[in-house]
C-alpha positions as CSV (number, residue, x, y, z in Angstrom):
1,F,-10.4,4.1,-13.9
2,S,-7.9,2.1,-11.8
3,I,-5.2,4.6,-12.6
4,L,-7.4,7.4,-11.2
5,L,-8.0,5.4,-8.0
6,I,-4.3,4.7,-7.6
7,Y,-3.5,8.4,-8.0
8,L,-6.2,9.3,-5.5
9,S,-4.6,6.8,-3.1
10,F,-1.2,8.5,-3.5
11,Y,-2.7,12.0,-3.3
12,S,-4.5,11.0,0.0
13,Q,-1.2,9.9,1.4
14,S,0.3,13.2,0.5
15,V,-2.5,15.1,2.2
16,A,-2.1,12.8,5.3
17,W,1.6,13.7,5.5
18,T,0.8,17.4,5.6
19,K,-1.3,16.7,8.8
20,L,1.9,15.7,10.6
21,F,3.4,19.1,10.1
22,D,2.7,22.3,12.0
23,S,2.9,24.4,8.9
24,D,0.6,26.5,6.8
25,Q,2.4,25.5,3.7
26,K,0.2,22.5,3.0
27,N,0.3,22.8,-0.8
28,Y,4.1,22.8,-0.8
29,I,4.3,19.8,1.4
30,I,1.9,17.9,-0.9
31,K,4.2,19.0,-3.8
32,V,7.2,17.6,-2.0
33,W,5.5,14.3,-1.3
34,L,4.3,13.8,-4.9
35,G,7.6,14.9,-6.3
36,S,9.5,12.3,-4.2
37,N,7.6,9.4,-5.6
38,L,10.0,8.5,-8.3
39,S,12.8,8.4,-5.7
40,K,11.3,5.1,-4.5
41,Y,13.1,3.4,-7.3
42,I,16.5,4.1,-5.7
43,P,17.7,1.0,-3.8
44,F,17.9,0.8,0.0
45,K,14.8,3.2,0.3
46,V,16.9,6.3,1.0
47,G,15.8,8.3,-2.1
48,V,12.5,9.4,-0.8
49,I,13.6,10.7,2.6
50,L,16.7,12.5,1.1
51,R,14.5,14.1,-1.6
52,R,11.9,15.3,0.9
53,V,14.5,16.6,3.4
54,N,16.3,18.6,0.6
55,E,13.1,20.0,-0.9
56,I,11.6,21.0,2.5
57,K,14.8,22.6,3.8
58,L,15.1,24.5,0.6
59,R,11.9,26.4,1.1
60,L,10.5,25.9,4.6
61,D,11.9,26.4,8.1
62,I,11.4,22.8,9.2
63,S,14.2,20.8,10.7
64,F,15.8,17.6,9.4
65,K,14.7,15.9,12.7
66,T,11.1,16.8,12.1
67,V,11.0,15.7,8.5
68,T,12.7,12.4,9.4
69,K,10.4,11.8,12.4
70,N,7.3,12.4,10.2
71,Y,8.6,10.2,7.5
72,L,9.1,7.3,9.9
73,L,5.7,8.0,11.4
74,E,4.2,7.9,8.0
75,Q,5.7,4.5,7.3
76,V,4.2,3.1,10.5
77,M,0.8,4.6,9.6
78,I,0.9,3.2,6.0
79,L,1.9,-0.3,7.3
80,S,-0.8,-0.3,10.0
81,S,-3.6,1.0,7.7
82,A,-2.5,-1.5,5.0
83,F,-2.6,-4.3,7.6
84,V,-6.2,-3.3,8.6
85,I,-7.5,-3.2,5.1
86,S,-5.9,-6.6,4.3
87,I,-8.4,-8.0,6.6
88,S,-10.8,-7.6,3.7
89,Y,-9.6,-11.1,2.7
90,F,-11.9,-12.5,5.3
91,F,-15.0,-10.6,4.1
92,R,-15.0,-11.5,0.4
93,D,-18.1,-9.3,0.0
94,L,-16.8,-5.9,-1.1
95,L,-20.0,-4.1,-0.2
96,I,-20.1,-5.3,3.4
97,F,-16.4,-4.6,3.9
98,S,-16.8,-1.1,2.3
99,L,-19.5,-0.2,4.8
100,V,-17.5,-1.4,7.8
101,Y,-14.3,0.2,6.5
102,L,-15.8,3.6,5.6
103,L,-17.4,3.6,9.0
104,I,-13.9,3.4,10.5
105,I,-12.8,6.3,8.4
106,F,-15.8,8.3,9.4
107,T,-15.2,7.5,13.1
108,L,-11.5,8.6,12.8
109,R,-12.5,11.8,11.1
110,T,-15.1,12.6,13.8
111,F,-12.6,11.9,16.6
112,S,-10.1,14.2,14.9
113,L,-12.4,17.1,15.6
114,R,-12.2,16.6,19.3
115,K,-9.7,18.8,21.1
116,E,-8.8,16.3,23.9
117,I,-6.9,14.0,21.6
118,E,-4.1,14.3,19.1
119,S,-6.4,15.4,16.3
120,N,-3.7,15.8,13.7
121,I,-2.5,12.2,14.1
122,V,-6.0,10.9,14.0
123,E,-6.9,13.0,10.9
124,A,-3.8,11.8,9.2
125,Y,-4.8,8.2,9.9
126,A,-8.2,8.9,8.4
127,Y,-6.5,9.9,5.1
128,Y,-4.1,6.9,5.2
129,F,-7.1,4.6,5.7
130,L,-8.9,6.3,2.8
131,S,-5.7,5.9,0.7
132,Q,-5.7,2.2,1.3
133,Y,-9.4,2.0,0.3
134,F,-8.7,3.6,-3.0
135,Y,-5.8,1.2,-3.5
136,L,-7.9,-1.8,-2.7
137,I,-10.7,-0.8,-5.1
138,S,-8.2,-0.2,-7.9
139,L,-6.7,-3.7,-7.4
140,Y,-10.2,-5.2,-7.1
141,L,-11.2,-3.7,-10.5
142,I,-7.9,-5.0,-12.1
143,S,-8.4,-8.5,-10.7
144,S,-12.1,-8.6,-11.7
145,E,-11.1,-7.7,-15.3
146,I,-8.3,-10.3,-15.5
147,F,-9.7,-13.2,-13.5
148,G,-13.4,-12.6,-14.4
149,L,-14.3,-13.0,-10.7
150,F,-15.8,-10.5,-8.3
151,D,-13.5,-11.7,-5.5
152,I,-11.7,-9.3,-3.2
153,K,-9.0,-11.9,-2.2
154,Y,-6.6,-11.1,-5.0
155,A,-6.6,-7.4,-4.0
156,S,-6.2,-8.1,-0.3
157,I,-3.4,-10.6,-0.9
158,Y,-1.6,-8.1,-3.1
159,I,-1.8,-5.5,-0.4
160,I,-0.3,-8.1,2.1
161,S,2.5,-8.7,-0.4
162,T,3.1,-5.0,-0.6
163,I,3.5,-4.8,3.1
164,V,6.2,-7.5,3.0
165,G,7.9,-5.7,0.1
166,M,8.3,-2.6,2.3
167,F,10.6,-4.5,4.7
168,V,13.0,-5.5,1.9
169,F,15.3,-2.4,1.7
170,T,17.5,-3.7,-1.1
171,A,14.5,-4.0,-3.5
172,P,13.3,-0.6,-5.0
173,V,9.5,-0.4,-4.4
174,G,9.5,-4.1,-3.4
175,L,10.3,-5.0,-7.0
176,G,10.2,-8.8,-7.4
177,V,9.6,-9.3,-3.7
178,R,6.0,-8.1,-3.8
179,E,5.2,-10.4,-6.8
180,S,6.9,-13.4,-5.3
181,V,5.0,-13.1,-2.0
182,F,1.8,-12.6,-3.9
183,I,2.2,-15.9,-5.8
184,L,3.3,-17.7,-2.6
185,L,0.3,-16.5,-0.7
186,L,-2.1,-17.6,-3.5
187,G,-0.9,-21.2,-3.0
188,N,-1.4,-23.7,-5.7
189,V,-3.1,-22.0,-8.6
190,S,-4.2,-23.4,-12.0
191,N,-4.6,-20.0,-13.6
192,L,-0.9,-19.0,-13.5
193,N,-1.1,-17.0,-16.8
194,E,-3.9,-14.8,-15.3
195,V,-1.9,-14.4,-12.1
196,F,1.1,-13.2,-14.1
197,N,-1.1,-10.8,-16.1
198,F,-2.4,-9.4,-12.9
199,I,1.1,-8.9,-11.5
200,V,2.3,-7.2,-14.7
201,V,-0.7,-4.9,-15.1
202,A,-0.7,-3.9,-11.4
203,R,3.0,-3.1,-11.5
204,I,2.7,-1.1,-14.8
205,L,-0.2,1.0,-13.6
206,I,1.5,1.7,-10.2
207,T,4.7,2.8,-12.0
208,L,2.6,5.0,-14.4
209,V,1.0,6.7,-11.4
210,D,4.4,7.2,-9.8
211,I,5.3,9.2,-12.9
212,L,2.0,11.0,-13.0
213,S,2.4,11.9,-9.3
214,Y,5.8,13.4,-10.0
215,L,4.5,15.4,-13.0
216,S,1.4,16.6,-11.0
217,S,3.7,17.9,-8.2
218,F,4.5,20.9,-10.5
219,L,0.9,22.0,-10.1
220,F,1.4,22.7,-6.4
221,A,3.2,25.8,-5.3
222,K,4.3,27.3,-2.1
223,E,1.7,29.6,-0.6
224,K,2.5,33.2,-0.3
Protein backbone atom coordinates (compact mmCIF):
# COMPACT_ATOMS: atom_id res chain seq x y z
CA PHE A 1 0.00 0.00 0.00
CA SER A 2 2.91 2.36 0.71
CA ILE A 3 4.12 1.92 -2.88
CA LEU A 4 0.73 3.07 -4.17
CA LEU A 5 0.79 6.13 -1.90
CA ILE A 6 4.30 7.07 -2.99
CA TYR A 7 3.25 6.71 -6.62
CA LEU A 8 0.19 8.90 -5.97
CA SER A 9 2.57 11.44 -4.42
CA PHE A 10 4.70 11.51 -7.56
CA TYR A 11 1.68 11.55 -9.85
CA SER A 12 0.23 14.51 -7.92
CA GLN A 13 3.49 16.38 -8.48
CA SER A 14 3.30 15.67 -12.21
CA VAL A 15 -0.25 17.05 -12.33
CA ALA A 16 0.86 20.08 -10.32
CA TRP A 17 3.62 20.78 -12.85
CA THR A 18 1.11 20.85 -15.71
CA LYS A 19 -0.71 23.69 -13.93
CA LEU A 20 2.34 25.89 -14.42
CA PHE A 21 2.10 25.66 -18.22
CA ASP A 22 -0.30 27.45 -20.50
CA SER A 23 -0.78 24.39 -22.66
CA ASP A 24 -3.59 22.00 -23.53
CA GLN A 25 -1.11 19.10 -23.74
CA LYS A 26 -1.51 18.14 -20.08
CA ASN A 27 -1.11 14.40 -20.63
CA TYR A 28 2.15 14.86 -22.49
CA ILE A 29 3.56 17.11 -19.76
CA ILE A 30 2.60 14.46 -17.18
CA LYS A 31 4.37 11.90 -19.37
CA VAL A 32 7.50 14.07 -19.47
CA TRP A 33 7.49 14.56 -15.69
CA LEU A 34 7.06 10.85 -14.91
CA GLY A 35 9.59 9.86 -17.56
CA SER A 36 12.23 12.18 -16.09
CA ASN A 37 12.14 10.56 -12.64
CA LEU A 38 15.02 8.17 -13.22
CA SER A 39 17.16 11.13 -14.30
CA LYS A 40 17.29 12.13 -10.62
CA TYR A 41 20.02 9.53 -10.20
CA ILE A 42 22.44 11.57 -12.32
CA PRO A 43 24.77 13.61 -10.03
CA PHE A 44 24.56 17.42 -9.73
CA LYS A 45 20.78 17.33 -10.32
CA VAL A 46 21.02 18.25 -14.00
CA GLY A 47 19.49 15.06 -15.41
CA VAL A 48 15.86 15.93 -14.69
CA ILE A 49 15.87 19.42 -16.18
CA LEU A 50 17.81 18.31 -19.28
CA ARG A 51 15.43 15.40 -19.85
CA ARG A 52 12.36 17.59 -19.48
CA VAL A 53 13.68 20.33 -21.74
CA ASN A 54 14.60 17.87 -24.48
CA GLU A 55 11.30 15.97 -24.31
CA ILE A 56 9.15 19.09 -24.29
CA LYS A 57 11.04 20.86 -27.08
CA LEU A 58 10.74 17.67 -29.12
CA ARG A 59 6.93 17.79 -29.24
CA LEU A 60 5.65 21.11 -27.88
CA ASP A 61 6.16 24.75 -28.73
CA ILE A 62 7.38 25.72 -25.27
CA SER A 63 10.62 27.62 -24.82
CA PHE A 64 13.67 26.52 -22.84
CA LYS A 65 13.19 29.57 -20.62
CA THR A 66 9.62 28.58 -19.72
CA VAL A 67 10.53 24.98 -18.91
CA THR A 68 13.49 26.07 -16.79
CA LYS A 69 11.44 28.71 -14.97
CA ASN A 70 8.69 26.23 -14.18
CA TYR A 71 11.23 23.64 -13.04
CA LEU A 72 12.75 26.12 -10.58
CA LEU A 73 9.29 27.20 -9.44
CA GLU A 74 8.43 23.55 -8.90
CA GLN A 75 11.45 23.09 -6.63
CA VAL A 76 10.41 26.08 -4.53
CA MET A 77 6.87 24.72 -4.25
CA ILE A 78 8.06 21.23 -3.33
CA LEU A 79 10.40 22.60 -0.67
CA SER A 80 7.82 24.93 0.85
CA SER A 81 5.04 22.31 0.89
CA ALA A 82 7.46 19.76 2.39
CA PHE A 83 8.40 22.28 5.07
CA VAL A 84 4.74 22.85 5.92
CA ILE A 85 3.95 19.15 6.22
CA SER A 86 7.04 18.55 8.35
CA ILE A 87 5.25 20.58 11.03
CA SER A 88 3.31 17.35 11.58
CA TYR A 89 6.14 16.49 13.99
CA PHE A 90 4.54 18.78 16.56
CA PHE A 91 1.11 17.19 16.23
CA ARG A 92 1.93 13.54 16.81
CA ASP A 93 -1.79 12.74 16.36
CA LEU A 94 -2.20 11.83 12.69
CA LEU A 95 -5.98 12.33 12.64
CA ILE A 96 -5.86 15.89 13.97
CA PHE A 97 -3.02 16.83 11.65
CA SER A 98 -4.83 15.27 8.69
CA LEU A 99 -7.94 17.35 9.36
CA VAL A 100 -5.91 20.57 9.57
CA TYR A 101 -3.77 19.77 6.56
CA LEU A 102 -6.64 18.65 4.32
CA LEU A 103 -8.45 21.86 5.26
CA ILE A 104 -5.43 23.77 3.91
CA ILE A 105 -5.63 21.83 0.64
CA PHE A 106 -9.37 22.46 0.38
CA THR A 107 -8.83 26.18 1.01
CA LEU A 108 -6.14 26.39 -1.67
CA ARG A 109 -8.35 24.54 -4.14
CA THR A 110 -11.25 26.89 -3.39
CA PHE A 111 -9.08 29.99 -3.82
CA SER A 112 -7.79 28.67 -7.14
CA LEU A 113 -11.30 29.00 -8.54
CA ARG A 114 -11.31 32.74 -7.98
CA LYS A 115 -10.37 34.86 -10.97
CA GLU A 116 -8.71 37.69 -9.06
CA ILE A 117 -5.67 35.63 -8.03
CA GLU A 118 -3.08 33.56 -9.82
CA SER A 119 -5.32 30.52 -9.91
CA ASN A 120 -2.86 28.23 -11.73
CA ILE A 121 -0.17 28.80 -9.10
CA VAL A 122 -2.58 28.22 -6.24
CA GLU A 123 -4.03 25.11 -7.87
CA ALA A 124 -0.50 23.78 -8.41
CA TYR A 125 0.23 24.38 -4.74
CA ALA A 126 -2.89 22.40 -3.80
CA TYR A 127 -1.55 19.40 -5.73
CA TYR A 128 1.94 19.75 -4.22
CA PHE A 129 0.40 19.81 -0.75
CA LEU A 130 -1.63 16.73 -1.61
CA SER A 131 1.53 15.06 -2.87
CA GLN A 132 3.29 15.67 0.43
CA TYR A 133 0.33 14.23 2.31
CA PHE A 134 0.47 10.99 0.33
CA TYR A 135 4.23 10.86 0.99
CA LEU A 136 3.76 11.45 4.71
CA ILE A 137 1.12 8.72 5.05
CA SER A 138 3.28 6.22 3.14
CA LEU A 139 6.21 6.90 5.48
CA TYR A 140 3.89 6.72 8.48
CA LEU A 141 2.71 3.25 7.43
CA ILE A 142 6.29 2.07 6.90
CA SER A 143 7.42 3.39 10.29
CA SER A 144 4.38 1.93 12.07
CA GLU A 145 5.18 -1.49 10.64
CA ILE A 146 8.88 -1.37 11.52
CA PHE A 147 8.84 0.45 14.87
CA GLY A 148 5.51 -0.92 16.04
CA LEU A 149 4.49 2.61 17.06
CA PHE A 150 1.73 4.83 15.70
CA ASP A 151 3.94 7.89 15.89
CA ILE A 152 4.15 10.44 13.10
CA LYS A 153 7.58 11.74 14.15
CA TYR A 154 9.59 9.26 12.06
CA ALA A 155 7.74 10.23 8.89
CA SER A 156 8.00 13.96 9.55
CA ILE A 157 11.72 13.77 10.38
CA TYR A 158 12.34 11.76 7.21
CA ILE A 159 10.63 14.51 5.19
CA ILE A 160 12.86 17.12 6.85
CA SER A 161 15.91 15.05 5.93
CA THR A 162 14.59 14.85 2.36
CA ILE A 163 14.49 18.66 2.25
CA VAL A 164 18.13 18.84 3.35
CA GLY A 165 19.08 16.23 0.72
CA MET A 166 17.63 18.41 -2.03
CA PHE A 167 20.28 21.06 -1.32
CA VAL A 168 23.21 18.68 -1.78
CA PHE A 169 23.74 18.77 -5.54
CA THR A 170 26.53 16.19 -5.66
CA ALA A 171 24.35 13.45 -4.15
CA PRO A 172 21.85 11.87 -6.56
CA VAL A 173 18.37 11.96 -4.92
CA GLY A 174 20.10 12.92 -1.67
CA LEU A 175 21.63 9.45 -1.43
CA GLY A 176 23.42 9.10 1.89
CA VAL A 177 22.68 12.67 2.90
CA ARG A 178 18.98 12.04 3.56
CA GLU A 179 19.76 8.98 5.66
CA SER A 180 22.54 10.68 7.65
CA VAL A 181 20.38 13.70 8.46
CA PHE A 182 17.52 11.40 9.49
CA ILE A 183 19.71 9.57 12.02
CA LEU A 184 21.17 12.88 13.25
CA LEU A 185 17.75 14.44 13.85
CA LEU A 186 16.51 11.37 15.70
CA GLY A 187 19.24 11.95 18.28
CA ASN A 188 20.28 9.20 20.65
CA VAL A 189 18.33 6.09 19.72
CA SER A 190 18.38 2.65 21.29
CA ASN A 191 16.62 0.94 18.38
CA LEU A 192 19.31 1.51 15.77
CA ASN A 193 18.53 -1.71 13.91
CA GLU A 194 14.94 -0.63 13.39
CA VAL A 195 16.11 2.81 12.25
CA PHE A 196 18.36 1.23 9.64
CA ASN A 197 15.53 -1.05 8.52
CA PHE A 198 13.27 1.95 8.07
CA ILE A 199 15.92 3.82 6.06
CA VAL A 200 16.57 0.85 3.78
CA VAL A 201 12.90 0.01 3.21
CA ALA A 202 11.98 3.66 2.51
CA ARG A 203 14.84 4.06 0.04
CA ILE A 204 14.01 0.79 -1.76
CA LEU A 205 10.31 1.63 -2.07
CA ILE A 206 11.04 5.15 -3.36
CA THR A 207 13.48 3.76 -5.93
CA LEU A 208 10.92 1.17 -7.06
CA VAL A 209 8.34 3.93 -7.50
CA ASP A 210 10.84 5.98 -9.52
CA ILE A 211 11.11 3.00 -11.88
CA LEU A 212 7.33 2.51 -11.86
CA SER A 213 6.85 6.21 -12.66
CA TYR A 214 9.16 5.93 -15.64
CA LEU A 215 7.34 2.85 -16.94
CA SER A 216 3.91 4.39 -16.40
CA SER A 217 4.94 7.45 -18.42
CA PHE A 218 4.45 5.36 -21.57
CA LEU A 219 0.74 5.23 -20.78
CA PHE A 220 0.42 8.95 -21.39
CA ALA A 221 0.37 10.27 -24.92
CA LYS A 222 0.25 13.64 -26.59
CA GLU A 223 -3.30 14.84 -27.23
CA LYS A 224 -4.34 15.19 -30.82
